VOPAGU-2260 file (C-alpha; in pm, 1 decimal, decimal comma):
REM VOPAGU-2260
SITE   aa  ch    i         X         Y         Z
SITE  MET   A    0    8462,5  -13967,1   -8641,2
SITE  PHE   A    1    8807,0  -14010,1   -8636,7
SITE  ALA   A    2    8945,4  -14309,7   -8754,4
SITE  SER   A    3    9095,3  -14560,3   -8484,3
SITE  LEU   A    4    9406,6  -14752,3   -8505,3
SITE  ASP   A    5    9257,2  -15044,8   -8698,8
SITE  GLU   A    6    9109,3  -14846,4   -8930,7
SITE  THR   A    7    9445,5  -14901,1   -9107,6
SITE  MET   A    8    9529,5  -14879,6   -9538,6
SITE  ILE   A    9    9619,9  -15083,0   -9740,1
SITE  GLY   A   10   10034,8  -15107,2   -9746,2
SITE  SER   A   11   10075,2  -14876,1   -9428,0
SITE  THR   A   12   10361,8  -14928,9   -9190,7
SITE  HIS   A   13   10282,2  -14930,7   -8817,7
SITE  TYR   A   14   10586,1  -14810,6   -8584,0
SITE  ASP   A   15   10564,8  -14742,4   -8217,6
SITE  VAL   A   16   10658,5  -14365,6   -8224,3
SITE  ALA   A   17   10622,0  -14141,9   -8568,0
SITE  VAL   A   18   10828,3  -13825,3   -8556,9
SITE  ILE   A   19   10739,9  -13536,0   -8817,1
SITE  GLY   A   20   11048,9  -13322,9   -8857,2
SITE  ALA   A   21   11443,6  -13379,1   -8825,9
SITE  GLY   A   22   11526,6  -13089,6   -8672,5
SITE  ILE   A   23   11701,8  -13075,1   -8328,0
SITE  GLY   A   24   11350,1  -13140,5   -8145,4
SITE  GLY   A   25   11254,7  -13413,1   -8363,3
SITE  TYR   A   26   11562,7  -13573,0   -8408,0
SITE  VAL   A   27   11622,1  -13592,3   -8052,3
SITE  SER   A   28   11259,6  -13700,0   -7998,8
SITE  ALA   A   29   11346,1  -14001,2   -8212,7
SITE  ILE   A   30   11680,9  -14111,9   -8070,8
SITE  ARG   A   31   11550,9  -14102,2   -7731,7
SITE  SER   A   32   11250,1  -14348,2   -7822,9
SITE  ALA   A   33   11472,9  -14556,5   -7966,3
SITE  GLN   A   34   11684,0  -14588,3   -7668,8
SITE  LEU   A   35   11366,3  -14603,0   -7479,4
SITE  GLU   A   36   11327,7  -14952,3   -7729,2
SITE  LYS   A   37   11032,0  -14777,8   -7926,0
SITE  LYS   A   38   11029,8  -14864,1   -8303,2
SITE  VAL   A   39   11060,1  -14480,6   -8416,8
SITE  VAL   A   40   11031,2  -14338,6   -8807,4
SITE  LEU   A   41   11156,8  -14006,5   -8827,7
SITE  ILE   A   42   11002,7  -13809,9   -9204,1
SITE  GLU   A   43   11165,6  -13479,2   -9340,3
SITE  LYS   A   44   11078,3  -13316,1   -9637,5
SITE  ASP   A   45   11391,8  -13085,9   -9604,8
SITE  ALA   A   46   11736,3  -13145,6   -9442,8
SITE  LEU   A   47   11837,9  -13346,0   -9136,5
SITE  GLY   A   48   11893,4  -13031,1   -8886,7
SITE  GLY   A   49   11634,9  -12810,7   -8933,4
SITE  THR   A   50   11673,4  -12442,0   -8903,5
SITE  CYS   A   51   11897,8  -12462,1   -8633,1
SITE  THR   A   52   12177,9  -12652,6   -8786,7
SITE  ASN   A   53   12087,1  -12556,8   -9141,3
SITE  ARG   A   54   11926,9  -12183,9   -9133,8
SITE  GLY   A   55   11996,2  -12067,3   -8806,0
SITE  CYS   A   56   12204,8  -12114,7   -8438,1
SITE  ILE   A   57   12489,5  -12287,9   -8604,3
SITE  PRO   A   58   12580,9  -12079,6   -8915,3
SITE  THR   A   59   12545,6  -11769,5   -8767,0
SITE  LYS   A   60   12755,0  -11850,0   -8470,3
SITE  THR   A   61   13006,9  -12005,8   -8671,6
SITE  LEU   A   62   13006,7  -11629,5   -8837,4
SITE  LEU   A   63   13015,7  -11490,7   -8536,3
SITE  VAL   A   64   13348,1  -11627,6   -8437,0
SITE  THR   A   65   13498,6  -11456,8   -8701,1
SITE  ALA   A   66   13324,2  -11117,2   -8637,7
SITE  SER   A   67   13437,7  -11172,8   -8257,9
SITE  LEU   A   68   13831,1  -11236,7   -8374,8
SITE  LEU   A   69   13756,6  -10885,4   -8582,0
SITE  GLY   A   70   13676,2  -10717,9   -8263,9
SITE  LYS   A   71   13952,2  -10875,4   -8102,4
SITE  ILE   A   72   14176,6  -10795,0   -8356,5
SITE  SER   A   73   14079,0  -10419,0   -8295,8
SITE  LYS   A   74   14193,1  -10419,6   -7965,2
SITE  VAL   A   75   14564,2  -10573,7   -8020,9
SITE  GLN   A   76   14807,7  -10283,3   -7987,4
SITE  GLU   A   77   14604,8  -10259,2   -7627,3
SITE  LEU   A   78   14732,2  -10605,6   -7583,4
SITE  GLY   A   79   15068,8  -10545,5   -7697,4
SITE  LEU   A   80   15046,6  -10659,1   -8060,9
SITE  ASN   A   81   15111,7  -10509,9   -8391,3
SITE  ILE   A   82   14911,7  -10665,4   -8719,5
SITE  SER   A   83   14917,4  -10492,3   -8998,5
SITE  GLU   A   84   14697,4  -10601,4   -9196,0
SITE  VAL   A   85   14398,2  -10793,0   -9138,9
SITE  LYS   A   86   14141,4  -10886,6   -9461,1
SITE  VAL   A   87   13832,1  -11054,3   -9497,1
SITE  ASP   A   88   13797,7  -11343,7   -9743,6
SITE  PHE   A   89   13388,6  -11357,7   -9723,0
SITE  GLU   A   90   13366,7  -11626,2   -9948,2
SITE  ARG   A   91   13633,8  -11827,2   -9728,2
SITE  MET   A   92   13413,7  -11686,9   -9399,1
SITE  MET   A   93   13097,3  -11849,3   -9602,7
SITE  ALA   A   94   13241,3  -12179,0   -9717,6
SITE  ARG   A   95   13347,2  -12289,2   -9384,6
SITE  LYS   A   96   13043,6  -12185,4   -9214,1
SITE  ASP   A   97   12888,4  -12450,7   -9501,1
SITE  THR   A   98   13146,1  -12699,8   -9407,6
SITE  VAL   A   99   13019,6  -12666,3   -9032,0
SITE  VAL   A  100   12666,4  -12723,2   -9132,8
SITE  ASN   A  101   12746,1  -13027,5   -9326,3
SITE  ARG   A  102   12946,3  -13175,7   -9083,6
SITE  LEU   A  103   12679,8  -13134,4   -8836,6
SITE  THR   A  104   12430,6  -13279,7   -9083,3
SITE  GLN   A  105   12639,2  -13573,5   -9148,5
SITE  GLY   A  106   12650,1  -13631,9   -8780,9
SITE  VAL   A  107   12279,2  -13631,2   -8759,8
SITE  GLU   A  108   12223,6  -13882,6   -9007,2
SITE  TYR   A  109   12447,4  -14080,3   -8822,4
SITE  LEU   A  110   12319,9  -14082,4   -8507,1
SITE  ILE   A  111   11979,2  -14146,8   -8665,9
SITE  LYS   A  112   12135,7  -14488,6   -8853,4
SITE  LYS   A  113   12315,3  -14573,4   -8539,7
SITE  ASN   A  114   11950,8  -14601,5   -8357,3
SITE  LYS   A  115   11810,4  -14762,7   -8598,9
SITE  ILE   A  116   11541,5  -14519,5   -8683,7
SITE  THR   A  117   11356,4  -14501,8   -9019,1
SITE  LEU   A  118   11398,3  -14243,7   -9185,2
SITE  ILE   A  119   11199,9  -14117,2   -9460,6
SITE  LYS   A  120   11163,3  -13843,3   -9702,0
SITE  GLY   A  121   10901,2  -13617,8   -9790,3
SITE  LYS   A  122   10624,0  -13409,2   -9670,7
SITE  ALA   A  123   10399,8  -13530,4   -9405,5
SITE  SER   A  124   10019,0  -13494,7   -9317,1
SITE  LEU   A  125    9809,2  -13645,9   -9100,2
SITE  VAL   A  126    9512,8  -13891,2   -9207,5
SITE  SER   A  127    9380,8  -13971,4   -8847,0
SITE  ARG   A  128    9507,6  -13957,5   -8500,4
SITE  ASN   A  129    9735,3  -14232,7   -8570,5
SITE  GLN   A  130    9815,8  -14266,1   -8910,9
SITE  ILE   A  131   10018,1  -14057,6   -9153,4
SITE  LEU   A  132   10014,1  -13979,4   -9508,2
SITE  VAL   A  133   10373,4  -13903,4   -9658,8
SITE  LYS   A  134   10447,7  -13742,9  -10005,7
SITE  LYS   A  135   10756,5  -13834,8  -10110,5
SITE  PRO   A  136   11045,8  -13614,1  -10407,0
SITE  THR   A  137   10996,6  -13925,2  -10599,3
SITE  GLY   A  138   10602,6  -13887,0  -10587,0
SITE  GLU   A  139   10579,7  -14175,8  -10445,5
SITE  GLU   A  140   10298,9  -14177,7  -10131,8
SITE  GLU   A  141   10326,4  -14429,2   -9827,9
SITE  PHE   A  142   10093,0  -14396,9   -9528,3
SITE  ILE   A  143   10262,4  -14459,2   -9174,5
SITE  ASP   A  144   10053,4  -14593,3   -8833,1
SITE  ALA   A  145   10184,5  -14488,2   -8517,8
SITE  ASP   A  146   10060,4  -14578,1   -8174,4
SITE  ASN   A  147   10211,6  -14188,0   -8091,1
SITE  ILE   A  148   10309,5  -13936,5   -8292,2
SITE  ILE   A  149   10548,2  -13638,4   -8227,7
SITE  ILE   A  150   10493,7  -13329,5   -8416,0
SITE  ALA   A  151   10856,7  -13149,3   -8430,3
SITE  THR   A  152   10800,8  -12920,2   -8769,9
SITE  GLY   A  153   10997,8  -12593,9   -8645,7
SITE  SER   A  154   10934,5  -12241,5   -8810,1
SITE  GLU   A  155   10944,9  -12061,9   -9120,5
SITE  GLU   A  156   11046,9  -11684,2   -9195,5
SITE  PRO   A  157   10851,9  -11384,3   -9129,4
SITE  LYS   A  158   10616,9  -11313,0   -9418,7
SITE  PRO   A  159   10570,6  -10927,4   -9332,4
SITE  SER   A  160   10260,0  -10744,6   -9462,2
SITE  TYR   A  161   10515,6  -10443,6   -9535,5
SITE  ALA   A  162   10765,6  -10637,3   -9796,8
SITE  VAL   A  163   10811,4  -10877,5  -10021,1
SITE  VAL   A  164   11141,1  -11087,1   -9976,5
SITE  ASP   A  165   11318,1  -11211,9  -10294,1
SITE  GLU   A  166   11612,4  -11319,5  -10064,3
SITE  GLU   A  167   11820,6  -11070,0  -10328,5
SITE  LYS   A  168   11732,8  -10770,4  -10202,8
SITE  ILE   A  169   11543,3  -10791,8   -9899,0
SITE  LEU   A  170   11645,7  -11078,7   -9715,2
SITE  THR   A  171   11512,4  -11321,9   -9461,1
SITE  THR   A  172   11830,3  -11465,2   -9227,8
SITE  LYS   A  173   11803,4  -11746,0   -9496,1
SITE  GLY   A  174   11879,9  -11505,2   -9771,7
SITE  ALA   A  175   12142,6  -11351,4   -9540,6
SITE  LEU   A  176   12314,7  -11666,9   -9464,8
SITE  SER   A  177   12366,0  -11754,3   -9856,4
SITE  LEU   A  178   12540,7  -11404,5   -9972,9
SITE  ARG   A  179   12819,6  -11413,5  -10140,8
SITE  LYS   A  180   12952,6  -11053,7  -10076,3
SITE  CYS   A  181   12901,2  -10820,1   -9791,0
SITE  PRO   A  182   12683,8  -10555,3   -9864,6
SITE  LYS   A  183   12805,8  -10205,4   -9783,2
SITE  SER   A  184   12454,3  -10117,3   -9614,9
SITE  LEU   A  185   12206,9  -10274,8   -9490,5
SITE  ALA   A  186   11870,9  -10201,3   -9236,3
SITE  ILE   A  187   11789,9  -10479,2   -9054,1
SITE  ILE   A  188   11435,1  -10463,8   -8962,6
SITE  GLY   A  189   11371,6  -10617,6   -8583,8
SITE  GLY   A  190   11601,2  -10583,6   -8303,7
SITE  ASP   A  191   11602,9  -10890,5   -8125,5
SITE  ILE   A  192   11825,0  -11186,2   -8104,7
SITE  TYR   A  193   11926,6  -11249,0   -8463,0
SITE  GLY   A  194   11851,1  -10888,3   -8571,2
SITE  VAL   A  195   12100,6  -10784,0   -8304,2
SITE  GLU   A  196   12352,4  -11060,2   -8396,7
SITE  PHE   A  197   12349,5  -10989,2   -8781,7
SITE  ALA   A  198   12415,6  -10666,1   -8704,5
SITE  THR   A  199   12747,8  -10779,9   -8516,4
SITE  ILE   A  200   12809,3  -10987,9   -8797,3
SITE  PHE   A  201   12813,4  -10747,2   -9091,6
SITE  LYS   A  202   12909,6  -10483,7   -8895,8
SITE  ALA   A  203   13236,4  -10636,1   -8822,6
SITE  LEU   A  204   13284,7  -10740,9   -9154,8
SITE  GLY   A  205   13253,9  -10347,3   -9250,3
SITE  ALA   A  206   12890,8  -10292,5   -9379,5
SITE  GLU   A  207   12689,2   -9983,1   -9235,8
SITE  ILE   A  208   12435,0  -10092,9   -9004,8
SITE  LYS   A  209   12093,9   -9936,4   -8888,1
SITE  ILE   A  210   11787,7  -10138,7   -8683,3
SITE  PHE   A  211   11490,3  -10073,1   -8665,2
SITE  GLU   A  212   11256,2  -10170,7   -8326,1
SITE  PRO   A  213   10913,4  -10196,7   -8316,2
SITE  ALA   A  214   10921,4  -10160,4   -7891,3
SITE  LEU   A  215   11105,0   -9916,7   -7727,6
SITE  ASN   A  216   11437,6  -10112,0   -7642,6
SITE  ILE   A  217   11636,1  -10363,8   -7849,2
SITE  LEU   A  218   11652,0  -10709,7   -7737,7
SITE  PRO   A  219   11262,4  -10644,6   -7612,3
SITE  THR   A  220   11246,6  -10976,1   -7405,8
SITE  PHE   A  221   11525,3  -10938,3   -7207,7
SITE  ASP   A  222   11555,7  -10740,7   -6871,8
SITE  THR   A  223   11501,2  -10323,6   -6952,2
SITE  GLU   A  224   11823,9  -10279,7   -6827,5
SITE  VAL   A  225   12027,0  -10501,9   -6998,8
SITE  SER   A  226   11872,1  -10434,8   -7317,0
SITE  ARG   A  227   11942,3  -10041,1   -7276,5
SITE  ASN   A  228   12327,1  -10166,7   -7188,4
SITE  TYR   A  229   12388,0  -10345,8   -7506,1
SITE  GLU   A  230   12220,8  -10075,3   -7683,1
SITE  ARG   A  231   12507,3   -9821,7   -7580,4
SITE  ILE   A  232   12738,4  -10093,4   -7632,5
SITE  LEU   A  233   12633,4  -10146,2   -8024,2
SITE  LYS   A  234   12605,4   -9793,9   -8045,4
SITE  LYS   A  235   12951,1   -9744,7   -7932,2
SITE  LYS   A  236   13024,8   -9994,0   -8245,2
SITE  GLY   A  237   12905,0   -9750,4   -8444,9
SITE  ILE   A  238   12578,5   -9951,3   -8520,0
SITE  GLU   A  239   12267,5   -9685,3   -8571,7
SITE  ILE   A  240   11964,0   -9788,7   -8376,3
SITE  TYR   A  241   11612,2   -9704,0   -8386,2
SITE  THR   A  242   11352,3   -9791,9   -8161,8
SITE  ASN   A  243   10927,9   -9721,2   -8149,9
SITE  ALA   A  244   10974,3   -9780,9   -8502,5
SITE  ASN   A  245   10674,9   -9849,2   -8721,7
SITE  ILE   A  246   10789,8   -9986,3   -9057,6
SITE  LYS   A  247   10529,7   -9866,1   -9293,2
SITE  SER   A  248   10693,9  -10019,8   -9620,3
SITE  VAL   A  249   11054,3  -10182,7   -9746,9
SITE  ARG   A  250   11087,5  -10125,3  -10130,1
SITE  ILE   A  251   11320,8  -10186,3  -10397,9
SITE  GLU   A  252   11382,7   -9826,8  -10542,8
SITE  PRO   A  253   11440,8   -9727,3  -10871,5
SITE  ASP   A  254   11829,9   -9684,7  -10854,0
SITE  GLY   A  255   11826,5  -10055,0  -10725,5
SITE  THR   A  256   11879,2   -9994,4  -10361,7
SITE  VAL   A  257   11608,8  -10057,4  -10094,1
SITE  GLY   A  258   11424,4   -9804,9   -9919,1
SITE  THR   A  259   11259,7   -9836,5   -9569,3
SITE  TYR   A  260   11017,5   -9619,8   -9484,9
SITE  VAL   A  261   10912,0   -9591,7   -9085,8
SITE  SER   A  262   10732,5   -9384,4   -8874,1
SITE  ILE   A  263   10897,5   -9274,8   -8526,9
SITE  LYS   A  264   10718,6   -9080,6   -8255,7
SITE  GLU   A  265   10493,3   -8918,3   -8559,0
SITE  THR   A  266   10812,8   -8837,3   -8702,5
SITE  GLU   A  267   10869,1   -9023,1   -9090,8
SITE  VAL   A  268   11194,0   -9166,6   -9119,4
SITE  HIS   A  269   11331,1   -9267,6   -9502,4
SITE  VAL   A  270   11658,0   -9487,2   -9536,8
SITE  ASN   A  271   11838,8   -9616,1   -9811,3
SITE  THR   A  272   12080,7   -9888,6   -9787,1
SITE  GLU   A  273   12191,1  -10184,2  -10048,0
SITE  LYS   A  274   12036,6  -10475,8   -9865,1
SITE  VAL   A  275   11715,1  -10498,6   -9588,5
SITE  LEU   A  276   11715,7  -10799,5   -9368,8
SITE  ILE   A  277   11364,5  -10885,9   -9210,7
SITE  ALA   A  278   11438,7  -11020,9   -8881,8
SITE  ASP   A  279   11094,2  -10993,0   -8738,3
SITE  ALA   A  280   10948,4  -11321,4   -8520,3
SITE  ARG   A  281   10937,3  -11659,8   -8704,0
SITE  LEU   A  282   10613,0  -11820,8   -8733,9
SITE  PRO   A  283   10519,4  -12168,8   -8655,2
SITE  LEU   A  284   10536,0  -12427,4   -8929,4
SITE  SER   A  285   10155,3  -12561,7   -8870,7
SITE  SER   A  286    9949,2  -12570,8   -9154,5
SITE  GLY   A  287    9912,1  -12837,0   -9431,7
SITE  LEU   A  288    9974,3  -13106,1   -9136,1
SITE  GLY   A  289    9579,8  -13181,1   -9129,9
SITE  LEU   A  290    9569,2  -13068,9   -8796,0
SITE  GLU   A  291    9245,8  -12910,4   -8766,7
SITE  LYS   A  292    9109,5  -13239,5   -8935,2
SITE  VAL   A  293    9192,0  -13460,8   -8654,9
SITE  GLY   A  294    9079,8  -13218,2   -8358,1
SITE  VAL   A  295    9460,9  -13068,8   -8255,7
SITE  LYS   A  296    9437,7  -12742,2   -8058,0
SITE  LEU   A  297    9583,3  -12460,8   -8220,5
SITE  GLU   A  298    9619,7  -12084,3   -8107,6
SITE  ASN   A  299    9767,7  -11839,0   -8379,0
SITE  GLY   A  300    9929,2  -12115,3   -8562,2
SITE  PHE   A  301   10096,2  -12302,5   -8265,9
SITE  ILE   A  302   10039,3  -12619,5   -8118,4
SITE  ILE   A  303    9917,1  -12600,7   -7781,5
SITE  VAL   A  304   10120,4  -12850,2   -7530,1
SITE  ASP   A  305   10095,7  -12902,7   -7160,1
SITE  ASN   A  306   10379,8  -12978,5   -6978,7
SITE  ARG   A  307   10453,1  -13308,0   -7066,1
SITE  GLN   A  308   10452,5  -13183,9   -7433,3
SITE  LYS   A  309   10086,3  -13357,4   -7473,6
SITE  THR   A  310    9834,4  -13201,3   -7704,7
SITE  ASN   A  311    9477,8  -13229,6   -7597,0
SITE  ILE   A  312    9416,0  -13572,7   -7826,0
SITE  PRO   A  313    9606,3  -13834,8   -7610,9
SITE  SER   A  314    9807,3  -14001,5   -7877,7
SITE  ILE   A  315    9955,3  -13660,1   -8064,2
SITE  TYR   A  316   10263,5  -13478,9   -7921,4
SITE  ALA   A  317   10449,9  -13177,7   -7988,8
SITE  VAL   A  318   10760,6  -13023,4   -7943,6
SITE  GLY   A  319   11020,7  -12733,8   -8056,0
SITE  ASP   A  320   10903,1  -12358,3   -8228,3
SITE  VAL   A  321   10576,4  -12503,8   -8344,9
SITE  THR   A  322   10424,0  -12503,3   -8008,6
SITE  GLY   A  323   10566,8  -12136,7   -7964,8
SITE  LYS   A  324   10734,8  -12167,3   -7577,1
SITE  LYS   A  325   11039,7  -12072,0   -7585,0
SITE  MET   A  326   11189,2  -12115,0   -7936,7
SITE  PHE   A  327   11553,3  -12232,3   -7876,2
SITE  ALA   A  328   11693,8  -12549,4   -7949,0
SITE  HIS   A  329   11787,7  -12624,4   -7602,7
SITE  ALA   A  330   11444,6  -12615,8   -7562,7
SITE  ALA   A  331   11328,4  -12822,4   -7838,0
SITE  PHE   A  332   11572,3  -13055,7   -7743,3
SITE  ALA   A  333   11462,1  -13084,6   -7369,8
SITE  GLU   A  334   11148,3  -13119,2   -7490,8
SITE  GLY   A  335   11164,9  -13351,0   -7731,1
SITE  ILE   A  336   11371,6  -13568,0   -7447,6
SITE  VAL   A  337   11026,6  -13514,4   -7204,0
SITE  ALA   A  338   10817,3  -13621,5   -7543,3
SITE  ALA   A  339   10967,2  -13901,3   -7567,8
SITE  GLU   A  340   11016,3  -14031,6   -7237,7
SITE  ASN   A  341   10611,4  -13985,4   -7160,7
SITE  ILE   A  342   10528,2  -14214,2   -7455,3
SITE  ALA   A  343   10754,8  -14494,8   -7302,5
SITE  GLY   A  344   10507,6  -14432,6   -6970,0
SITE  HIS   A  345   10789,8  -14205,2   -6782,2
SITE  GLU   A  346   10648,7  -13922,1   -6618,5
SITE  SER   A  347   10842,2  -13647,5   -6755,4
SITE  VAL   A  348   10792,7  -13279,6   -6694,3
SITE  MET   A  349   10919,2  -12995,1   -6918,8
SITE  ASP   A  350   11044,1  -12694,5   -6689,2
SITE  HIS   A  351   11071,8  -12375,7   -6889,0
SITE  LYS   A  352   11148,0  -12126,3   -6591,4
SITE  THR   A  353   11504,9  -12248,2   -6603,5
SITE  VAL   A  354   11558,6  -12263,9   -6995,1
SITE  PRO   A  355   11862,8  -12011,4   -7051,9
SITE  VAL   A  356   11850,5  -11791,9   -7346,4
SITE  CYS   A  357   12181,3  -11643,3   -7521,9
SITE  VAL   A  358   12284,3  -11409,4   -7736,3
SITE  TYR   A  359   12657,4  -11529,4   -7852,8
SITE  CYS   A  360   12740,5  -11156,6   -7944,3
SITE  GLU   A  361   13106,8  -10972,3   -7853,9
SITE  PRO   A  362   12987,7  -10941,7   -7548,8
SITE  GLU   A  363   12775,2  -11190,4   -7513,3
SITE  ILE   A  364   12428,8  -11197,9   -7299,2
SITE  ALA   A  365   12289,1  -11450,8   -7122,7
SITE  PHE   A  366   11983,4  -11497,3   -6877,6
SITE  VAL   A  367   11793,9  -11689,1   -6722,6
SITE  GLY   A  368   11445,8  -11663,0   -6499,4
SITE  LEU   A  369   11234,7  -11378,3   -6500,5
SITE  SER   A  370   11330,1  -10961,7   -6585,5
SITE  GLU   A  371   11330,7  -10688,1   -6285,6
SITE  ASP   A  372   11006,7  -10559,5   -6426,9
SITE  GLU   A  373   10865,2  -10918,9   -6494,3
SITE  ALA   A  374   10913,0  -11020,0   -6124,7
SITE  LYS   A  375   10766,2  -10719,1   -5977,5
SITE  GLN   A  376   10439,9  -10761,7   -6219,3
SITE  GLN   A  377   10431,5  -11108,7   -6056,9
SITE  GLY   A  378   10388,9  -10956,1   -5766,0
SITE  TYR   A  379   10713,2  -11006,3   -5555,8
SITE  ASP   A  380   10903,7  -10787,9   -5306,7
SITE  VAL   A  381   11181,2  -10715,7   -5573,1
SITE  ALA   A  382   11574,0  -10749,1   -5455,8
SITE  VAL   A  383   11879,2  -10704,6   -5706,8
SITE  GLY   A  384   12227,9  -10693,8   -5667,8
SITE  LYS   A  385   12425,7  -10578,8   -5924,6
SITE  PHE   A  386   12856,4  -10590,5   -6033,6
SITE  PRO   A  387   12943,6  -10397,8   -6325,7
SITE  LEU   A  388   13246,3  -10569,6   -6527,2
SITE  GLN   A  389   13483,0  -10292,8   -6435,7
SITE  ALA   A  390   13570,4  -10413,4   -6132,4
SITE  SER   A  391   13611,4  -10774,5   -6287,2
SITE  GLY   A  392   13993,3  -10852,8   -6278,3
SITE  ARG   A  393   13898,9  -11119,7   -6543,5
SITE  ALA   A  394   13767,9  -10890,9   -6782,4
SITE  ILE   A  395   14021,7  -10625,0   -6741,2
SITE  THR   A  396   14279,6  -10906,7   -6799,4
SITE  LEU   A  397   14070,8  -10953,6   -7135,4
SITE  ALA   A  398   14055,3  -10617,2   -7185,7
SITE  GLU   A  399   13643,7  -10692,8   -7251,9
SITE  THR   A  400   13476,1  -10492,9   -6947,9
SITE  ASP   A  401   13175,7  -10372,3   -7127,8
SITE  GLY   A  402   12910,3  -10578,5   -6916,1
SITE  LEU   A  403   12779,4  -10672,1   -6599,1
SITE  ALA   A  404   12604,5  -10947,5   -6384,2
SITE  LYS   A  405   12232,0  -10890,9   -6224,7
SITE  VAL   A  406   12080,5  -11126,9   -5982,3
SITE  VAL   A  407   11692,3  -11070,1   -5942,9
SITE  CYS   A  408   11532,0  -11252,6   -5635,3
SITE  ASP   A  409   11270,5  -11276,0   -5379,3
SITE  ARG   A  410   11381,4  -11012,9   -5083,2
SITE  GLU   A  411   11158,7  -11264,3   -4850,7
SITE  THR   A  412   11299,8  -11586,6   -4895,0
SITE  GLY   A  413   11624,3  -11533,5   -5074,2
SITE  GLU   A  414   11442,7  -11791,2   -5416,9
SITE  ILE   A  415   11718,8  -11622,6   -5741,2
SITE  LEU   A  416   11400,1  -11512,8   -5968,7
SITE  GLY   A  417   11666,6  -11456,1   -6279,4
SITE  VAL   A  418   11983,1  -11401,8   -6362,6
SITE  HIS   A  419   12125,8  -11169,5   -6620,5
SITE  LEU   A  420   12449,2  -11166,1   -6764,5
SITE  VAL   A  421   12660,7  -10951,5   -7011,9
SITE  GLY   A  422   13013,8  -11000,4   -7085,8
SITE  PRO   A  423   13289,3  -11266,8   -7246,1
SITE  HIS   A  424   13167,8  -11628,7   -7214,2
SITE  VAL   A  425   12839,7  -11537,3   -7000,5
SITE  THR   A  426   12681,3  -11792,0   -7244,4
SITE  GLU   A  427   12890,2  -12059,3   -7084,6
SITE  LEU   A  428   12849,4  -11954,3   -6728,2
SITE  VAL   A  429   12425,4  -11882,6   -6730,1
SITE  GLY   A  430   12438,1  -12293,6   -6680,2
SITE  GLU   A  431   12513,2  -12213,0   -6295,5
SITE  ALA   A  432   12259,4  -12000,3   -6288,2
SITE  ALA   A  433   12006,7  -12192,9   -6444,1
SITE  LEU   A  434   12144,6  -12508,2   -6186,5
SITE  ALA   A  435   12113,3  -12323,3   -5949,5
SITE  MET   A  436   11712,1  -12166,9   -5998,0
SITE  LYS   A  437   11641,9  -12548,9   -6074,7
SITE  LEU   A  438   11750,5  -12667,4   -5751,0
SITE  GLU   A  439   11592,8  -12363,6   -5574,8
SITE  CYS   A  440   11884,7  -12258,9   -5464,2
SITE  THR   A  441   11938,3  -11888,4   -5259,4
SITE  PHE   A  442   12133,4  -11587,6   -5386,3
SITE  ASN   A  443   12315,0  -11621,6   -5055,3
SITE  GLU   A  444   12428,8  -12020,8   -5153,5
SITE  ILE   A  445   12553,9  -11830,3   -5496,3
SITE  GLY   A  446   12741,5  -11561,6   -5316,2
SITE  GLU   A  447   12877,7  -11791,7   -5097,6
SITE  LEU   A  448   12977,6  -12029,4   -5320,5
SITE  VAL   A  449   13392,9  -11994,9   -5368,9
SITE  HIS   A  450   13420,0  -11879,3   -5722,3
SITE  PRO   A  451   13784,4  -11936,8   -5928,2
SITE  HIS   A  452   13994,9  -11631,8   -5957,6
SITE  PRO   A  453   14012,8  -11458,4   -6165,9
SITE  THR   A  454   13721,7  -11544,0   -6357,4
SITE  ILE   A  455   13370,8  -11384,6   -6520,5
SITE  GLY   A  456   13224,9  -11606,5   -6251,5
SITE  GLU   A  457   13314,7  -11410,6   -6003,9
SITE  ALA   A  458   13069,4  -11157,9   -6122,3
SITE  LEU   A  459   12785,0  -11326,4   -6076,1
SITE  MET   A  460   12870,2  -11426,9   -5691,0
SITE  GLU   A  461   12966,6  -11032,8   -5662,3
SITE  ALA   A  462   12599,1  -10941,6   -5765,5
SITE  ALA   A  463   12411,5  -11165,7   -5506,8
SITE  ARG   A  464   12669,4  -11046,4   -5250,5
SITE  ALA   A  465   12552,7  -10726,1   -5334,2
SITE  ILE   A  466   12186,0  -10796,4   -5279,1
SITE  LEU   A  467   12317,1  -10733,4   -4876,9
SITE  ASN   A  468   12579,4  -10474,5   -4994,9
SITE  LYS   A  469   12838,8  -10769,3   -4881,3
SITE  THR   A  470   13023,1  -10751,1   -5227,0
SITE  ILE   A  471   13392,6  -10715,7   -5183,2
SITE  HIS   A  472   13554,4  -10513,0   -5522,5
SITE  ILE   A  473   13274,7  -10212,7   -5585,2
């Protein structure tokens, strides 16, 4: 038998909503619940803002700004400028990253106070379907009763079987963001978003970079044409890429370097680098929460939820990385709002189909919806339109012509199934594509929409027009 809400323990405090985890999904859930006039408690064992703010999106994007600027400086002679010498101040760059992170975490703390949310620091676990035990850093324990619980504990760094992470020589992203100097050489295990972004950062800073990706292409969750196009771009920057790479072991050698032992198509490859970064898929932070005890269903450690963020237990919801849906901060943001609104009695539904995916390198990558292969696998009669940035007036003025716009649609209905973009500022442009898909626009409507000139957005318009061979500039 599970304890009922009435079977509370002595000294417990009652709330309408209790949120476990103050990352983006958690604090957004808490704020939206407070806006809906709920009494809310937010429980966090670590820093406010979670992985994204402290060890993920924000610090990496801050460093990518420096990397992007270095890339632009390398082209200044082409732009009519002469710069005699550029030096990287690594410590100052990392200090700026810390300043940005601190500013945003303080902003989260301010929002929590402004919305009159009770914040408790400590490790939470479920006692029942409506009660939480919080163990505080002081050793004190507090029981929390809540009509509804939202789990937003996020994810953690990978724990590979082939290596022992020490965050000195064999790093996860957490260790990479804490470096005090740039390594001379770096092997990166995993060529998806984080792997590619860190490769771009450290290559711009002067490191020799090797990427090892187990799949047939880097960025394996992206459209195949985009992945192959971007592999060419990275190789042009001097980054070595090994795909179809089965990692055998990563270990520290007697000379102090790190050896990476890989099998590629039955060929054994061994490289030595100063450091290795493990950028494999992240793992759900669901253990130790007492989920099994109260009957919450899991799959491979991820919490199973429906499109209203509900688990199989009526009083328990989950949002963000711990659900394994779309493991991005902006998805967690939206899921947090959906969970809070459903608890408050609204009919709010999460639409993962229109969640964009972005890479913030130079050039940027962004997509929303299905890849060409996925659309075909789902049985659509697929039509595709493409436009290369070599033909974009704006890309030429920016001296950034690597990239393309690609629109995937249903040939019969004209429905837009996916949009894939590579180029400058496309992480901003993809929002137009996501909105078009949410409103069920056809590719013709994108093609007929007047886009300002000169802009990268014109490439999206031209790609849509290319589906019926109506593009103008190619």
